VOPAGU-2260 file (C-alpha; in pm, 1 decimal, decimal comma):
REM VOPAGU-2260
SITE   aa  ch    i         X         Y         Z
SITE  UNK   A    0    2246,7    1355,4   -2443,9
SITE  UNK   A    1    1906,8    1419,4   -2607,3
SITE  UNK   A    2    1613,6    1631,9   -2383,3
SITE  UNK   A    3    1385,2    1446,8   -2502,1
SITE  UNK   A    4    1513,2    1122,7   -2377,2
SITE  UNK   A    5    1492,3    1221,4   -2085,1
SITE  UNK   A    6    1261,7    1294,5   -1847,4
SITE  UNK   A    7    1214,1    1598,8   -1540,9
SITE  UNK   A    8    1342,0    1381,3   -1261,1
SITE  UNK   A    9    1597,6    1252,6   -1474,8
SITE  UNK   A   10    1521,1     878,7   -1548,5
SITE  UNK   A   11    1549,0     807,5   -1880,5
SITE  UNK   A   12    1260,8     727,5   -2156,8
SITE  UNK   A   13    1255,8     418,7   -2280,1
SITE  UNK   A   14    1116,0     442,7   -2621,3
SITE  UNK   A   15     903,3     180,0   -2832,6
SITE  UNK   A   16    1242,9     103,9   -3052,6
SITE  UNK   A   17    1402,8     -51,1   -2663,6
SITE  UNK   A   18    1087,9    -201,9   -2493,7
SITE  UNK   A   19    1092,8    -601,7   -2508,8
SITE  UNK   A   20     803,9    -839,3   -2436,2
SITE  UNK   A   21     769,7    -973,4   -2152,2
SITE  UNK   A   22     724,4   -1384,0   -2153,4
SITE  UNK   A   23     416,8   -1519,3   -2039,2
SITE  UNK   A   24     589,9   -1651,8   -1752,4
SITE  UNK   A   25     651,9   -1297,9   -1642,9
SITE  UNK   A   26     326,2   -1173,3   -1732,0
SITE  UNK   A   27     135,8   -1451,0   -1499,1
SITE  UNK   A   28     389,2   -1422,8   -1212,7
SITE  UNK   A   29     316,4   -1061,0   -1182,9
SITE  UNK   A   30     -66,0   -1118,6   -1208,6
SITE  UNK   A   31    -100,6   -1446,5    -931,1
SITE  UNK   A   32     125,1   -1208,7    -746,6
SITE  UNK   A   33     -95,8    -924,6    -781,4
SITE  UNK   A   34    -417,8   -1147,0    -685,1
SITE  UNK   A   35    -219,9   -1253,3    -348,4
SITE  UNK   A   36    -208,7    -862,3    -286,7
SITE  UNK   A   37    -531,2    -741,8    -356,3
SITE  UNK   A   38    -646,2   -1043,5    -178,8
SITE  UNK   A   39    -468,6   -1013,0     161,8
SITE  UNK   A   40    -585,1    -623,6     147,8
SITE  UNK   A   41    -988,3    -734,1     111,0
SITE  UNK   A   42    -834,1    -974,0     399,0
SITE  UNK   A   43    -748,7    -786,8     622,8
SITE  UNK   A   44    -997,7    -492,7     570,1
SITE  UNK   A   45   -1310,5    -817,0     611,4
SITE  UNK   A   46   -1157,2    -896,8     923,9
SITE  UNK   A   47   -1103,1    -552,5    1103,0
SITE  UNK   A   48   -1464,6    -532,5     990,1
SITE  UNK   A   49   -1602,4    -807,9    1121,0
SITE  UNK   A   50   -1398,4    -827,7    1506,0
SITE  UNK   A   51   -1417,9    -435,9    1543,1
SITE  UNK   A   52   -1565,2    -311,4    1862,0
SITE  UNK   A   53   -1655,8      45,6    1855,2
SITE  UNK   A   54   -1577,0     117,5    2236,8
SITE  UNK   A   55   -1143,8     -60,0    2241,8
SITE  UNK   A   56   -1030,8     355,4    2262,6
SITE  UNK   A   57   -1326,5     437,6    2491,3
SITE  UNK   A   58   -1017,7     253,9    2785,4
SITE  UNK   A   59    -783,8     464,7    2622,4
SITE  UNK   A   60    -947,1     859,2    2679,1
SITE  UNK   A   61   -1052,3     706,6    3012,1
SITE  UNK   A   62    -666,7     660,8    3148,4
SITE  UNK   A   63    -559,1     964,1    2918,6
SITE  UNK   A   64    -843,1    1200,1    3142,1
SITE  UNK   A   65    -731,2    1025,4    3500,6
SITE  UNK   A   66    -347,3    1076,3    3403,8
SITE  UNK   A   67    -432,5    1424,9    3273,0
SITE  UNK   A   68    -601,5    1492,5    3598,9
SITE  UNK   A   69    -284,0    1386,7    3778,2
SITE  UNK   A   70     -66,8    1598,8    3658,7
SITE  UNK   A   71    -259,6    1886,9    3605,5
């Protein structure tokens, strides 16, 4: 076992001679999956920004203060 063939956490490093080129379909599938993922992330962030209600947590703090007054 050569020490240079492994990274510090024990994962075997792939040398340039061992690597195989990816097929065209594999690259296309990776690109499509990445695009779908980031589109969903952007959609969720925009939806949260559009439908955000600033006072939604005020009710929780009111209930929490009532519970605190009842318990203490």
